[in-house]
C-alpha positions in Angstrom: -2.5 -11.7 23.0 -0.4 -9.4 20.9 -1.3 -7.1 18.0 0.7 -9.2 15.7 -1.7 -12.1 16.1 -4.7 -10.1 14.8 -3.3 -7.3 12.7 -3.8 -7.2 8.9 -0.4 -8.6 7.4 -0.7 -6.8 4.0 -2.8 -3.7 4.4 -3.8 -1.7 1.2 -2.6 1.9 1.3 -2.9 5.1 -0.8 -0.9 8.2 -1.5 -1.9 11.8 -0.6 -2.2 12.7 -4.3 -4.9 9.9 -4.8 -8.2 11.4 -5.3 -11.2 10.4 -3.0 -13.0 8.5 -5.7 -10.1 6.2 -6.0 -9.5 5.8 -2.3 -13.2 4.9 -1.9 -12.9 2.4 -4.5 -9.8 1.0 -2.9 -11.7 0.9 0.5 -14.7 -0.9 -1.1 -12.7 -3.5 -3.1 -10.5 -4.3 -0.1 -13.5 -4.4 2.3 -11.9 -2.2 4.9 -12.7 1.3 6.4 -9.2 3.0 6.6 -6.1 3.3 4.6 -2.6 4.2 5.6 -1.4 7.2 3.5 2.2 6.7 2.4 4.6 9.2 0.8 6.9 8.7 -2.1 9.4 7.4 0.3 7.0 4.6 1.5 6.7 6.5 4.9 3.2 6.4 6.5 2.4 10.2 6.9 -1.3 9.9 7.8 -4.6 7.8 7.7 -7.7 8.3 5.9 -10.9 6.5 7.0 -14.4 6.1 5.4 -15.7 8.7 7.8 -13.1 11.2 6.7 -14.1 10.8 3.2 -17.8 11.3 4.1 -17.1 14.5 6.1 -14.9 15.9 3.4 -17.5 15.4 0.8 -20.4 16.4 3.0 -18.8 19.7 3.8 -17.4 20.8 0.4 -19.2 21.5 -2.9 -16.9 19.3 -4.8 -16.8 15.8 -6.3 -14.8 13.0 -4.9 -12.6 13.0 -8.1 -11.9 16.8 -7.2 -10.5 16.2 -3.7 -7.2 14.4 -2.7 -6.7 12.2 0.1 -4.1 14.8 1.3 -7.0 17.2 1.8 -9.1 14.9 3.9 -6.8 12.7 5.7 -5.8 12.8 9.5 -2.2 13.7 9.9 -2.1 13.2 13.5 -1.0 9.6 13.5 -1.2 7.2 16.5 0.4 3.9 16.0 1.2 0.7 17.9 3.8 -2.2 17.3 3.3 -6.0 16.5 4.8 -6.9 19.9 2.3 -4.7 21.9 -0.3 -6.5 24.0 -3.8 -5.9 22.5 -4.8 -4.0 25.8 -2.0 -1.6 25.2 -3.3 -0.8 21.7 -6.9 -0.5 23.0 -5.5 1.8 25.6 -4.2 4.1 22.8 -7.3 4.0 20.9 -9.4 4.8 23.7 -7.2 7.7 25.0 -6.7 9.2 21.6 -10.3 8.6 20.5 -9.4 6.6 17.2 -11.0 3.5 16.0 -8.3 2.4 13.7 -4.5 2.0 14.6 -1.7 1.5 12.2 1.0 -0.9 13.3 4.4 0.3 12.9 7.1 -2.0 11.5 9.8 -3.0 14.0 
């Protein structure tokens, strides 16, 4: 089985300038736990998860509307490709200790 067979085809995404309140609303409405962070050139520059948002809000004395995605996102990005076998993607996730893995366009 390949990543292509189970990946989300049209994922929601956000920008680094979006505030955490907006990102949280997007996560809630999309029913997902992570958003790729895309710059003005439409390049994925990071990922933000519901956990990242919780940690950012729990460790700072600021409202969600006062913090940006860029301040809370993970910039270290691990990816897989649609043609990768599922076990290869799982290996990356296990080795890098991540729970979400963006799929790079080919």
